[in-house]
N, C-alpha and C positions, 0 to 999 in steps of 0.2 A: 327793603321791600320795594318792589317796583309799583308805583301808583298807576302809572300809565298802563292801560289794558286790563287792570284788575277790577273787581266788583266789590262794592262795599255796602254797609248798612250804617245809617246815621239816625239816632233817635233824638227827639227834641228838635227836629229839623225845620219846624215851622217858624222859628225865630231865633234871635240871639246867636250864640256860638254854634249851635247845631246847623242853622241856616248858612252861616258863614263857612263852616267846614264843608258842607255840601257843595257850595259854589266853588270853593278852593279845590276840592278834589276833581270836580268837573273840569276846572281850568287846567288841571295837571294831567288830563287825559284818561280818567277812569273809563272803563267800558260801560259800567252801569252802576246805579245807586238805588237802593231801597230807602226812601225817605219816610220816617215814622214820626207821628205826633198824634196827640189826642185832639188837636185843633184842626178844623177843616182847612185852615190856611195852608196846610202842608201841600195841598193841591196847587195853590197859587205859587208857592215856592218852586215846585217841580216845573210848572209852566215857565216861570221866569228863568230858571236855569236852562231849560230846553231851548228858549229863544236865543240865549247866548252861546250855548254849546249843543247844537242840534244833533251831533253824533253820539251824545251821551244818552244811554237808555235809562229812563227814570220811572220808578214805580212808587207813587205815593200811597202810604198806608195810614189809615185813621183808626187809632185804638189805644188801649191802656197798656203801657209798657210793663206793668206789673202782672199782666195776664199771660200765663205760660202758654196757653193755647194760641193766643194771638201771636206771641213771639215765634212759635213753631211755624205758624202759617206764613209769617213774613219770610222766614228762611227757606221754606219749601217753595213758595212762589218765586222768590228771587233766584233760587237755584235753577228752576225750570225756565225762567224767562230771560235772565241776564247772565247766569253762570255761578260757579262756586264763589261764595262770599269769602273774601280774604282780608278785608279791611273792616274794622268795627270801631265806631266812635259813639258810645252810648251817652249822649249829651243831655238827655231829658233830666230835669231836676225841679225841685220845689223848695220853698222856704216856709217856715211857720215861726217867725221870729218873735221872741219876747224874753224878758228876764226869767231866769230859772226859778227864782223865788221873789214874790212881790208881797208887800205888806199892805193890807187894807187900812188906810189911815183913819177910817171911822171905827172899825172894830178891833184893830190891832192884830188881827189874825193873818197868818201867812197863806199865800196861795202859790202852789208849785206848778211848774210847767205841765200842761196836760199830756198824759201818757199817750192819748190817742193821736195827738199831733206828732209826738216823737216816733210812734210806730209808722205813721204815714210817711214822714220824711225818710225814715230808714228804708221802707219798702221801695220808694221811688229813687232815692239818691244812692243807696248802697247795694241792696239786694238785686234790684232790677239791672243795673249796669253790669254787675258781675255775671249774671245769668245770660245777658245778651252776648257777652264775650265768650262765655262757656259754650253757647250754642254755635258760635262760629268755629271755635276750636274743635268741637265735636265733629262738625262737618269735615274739617280738614283732616282730623284723625281718621275718620272713616274712609275718606278718599285715599289717604296713604295706605291704609290697610288693604283696600281693594286693589291697589297697585303693587302689593307685595313689599311695601316699604315699612321699615320699623323706625329706629332712632334716626332723626334728621342728622345729616352730615353737612359740615360747612362747605363742602364742594358742591352741594345742591343750591338751587335758588331758594331764597326765603319763601315760606309758604303763606305767611300772613302777619298782620299787625293789629293790635288792639290798644287803644288809648283811652284811659279813663279821664274824666274831667274832675279834678280835685278842686282846691281853692286855698287861697291864703288864709281863709278862716279855719283851716285845719290846724293852724297854730294857736287857735283860740281867739274868739271875738265876742265881745259883750252882746248879749241878746240872741246868740246863735248856738245854744247848747246842742240842739239836735242836728242842725246843719253842719256845725264844726265836727261833731262826732262822726257823721257819715262820710265827710270828705277825708278825715283822718283815717277812717276805716278802709277807704279805697286804697290808700297807700299800702296798708298791711296786706290787703287782699292781692294787690298787684305784685308785691314782693314775693308772695307765695306762688301765685299763678305763673309768674314769669319763669320760675324754676321748673314748673311742670310743662308749660306750653312749649318751651324750646325743644322738648323731646320731639314735637311735631313740626318744628321749624317756625313757630309763631313767636314773635317778639311782643312784649307788653310794656306799657309805660303809663305814667300819670303826669298830666300837666296841671300845675296849680296856678290858675289865672288870678290876677289881682282884680280889683273892681272894674268890670267891663261894662260898656254901654249896651246893656240888654234890658228887656222889659222887666226882668226880675230886679235889677239894680235900680232902674228908674222908679220902680214902685216904692222905693224907700223915700222918695220925695226929694225935690230939688234942694230944699233947706237942709236936710240931713246930709246930702251929698256934698253940698258947698261947705258946710260947717265941720263935718266929721270925717269925710273921706278925702277930698282933694287936698286939704292942708297936710295930710300925712302921706301924700303920694309925691315922690320926687318928680315924676313926669308932669304933675300939675293938671292932669286931665284924666278922664276915664279912658281905659284901654279900648281900642276899637276891636270888635269881634273878628274882623279880618286879620288883625295882628295875632290873635290867639289861633285862628285857623292856620295861618302860615307856620306858626310854631308846631302845631300838631302834624302838619305835613312833613316838616323837618324831622320830627321824631320818628315818623313812619319810615322815611326814606334813608335815614342815616343809621347804619348798623351799629355805630359806636355810641349812639345815644340810648341809654337804658335807664330804668328807674324813674326818678322824679325830676321834672323840669319846672323851675319856678319862673313864671312870667308875671311878676307882680308890679312892674312899673315903679319899683322902689317904694313900696308901701310899708311904712314903719309907724304903726299907731302908738299913741301914748298908752302907758299902763292904765 
């Protein structure tokens, strides 16, 4: 997929990996980007990118990535103002970490992980990313139909690329039963979607970052990072968001790279 001259959508664009991906895509010559986040800071990110890459058309959107109407609005506006969306990186995510079962030491009664938290994490981390990708694929499918094209042929140019943000936690991590389940679920969804989306010339993939220097990871606290994350990481430091963004661009632009890419910095936790 040619990044240069294409248009894309990035969710979670106000910080972390989403912000880094937006900057990386602009640096590689995208025509335009729709930057999506529920934080007002997404406008500041758009302005920062615009200063460095004035030729990139940027449209910041503030809203809930789980809202189907909002998602449709983003794609409709993007199509009118910057062109057909062909790159999609749904990077918005949340955590609600705690042990799956906890015993109250005073009563001896067990307390299980709140189902409301599990549903929230599933909506944001699993269902929403899938549907943002589907929205892009739908637009490309409709475009091909309007041009009288059916099954994509390798002699054609690629039509698009979608990259989900998985996690090393998909392999299991204490205290992250909901987060790990959603990130593992993305791999299964991608494996299926990739088989369908290639009919329209769209490649799909999942990148599994290790612990990256983002607000989400920093919220765990310096003590936890120092004692439980860094000792199990061969790199000896948190991954930079820019490093993950570079890997995402590599996945998009190299046709031989499919499926899952692990960017874990050598993270091997103890059992």
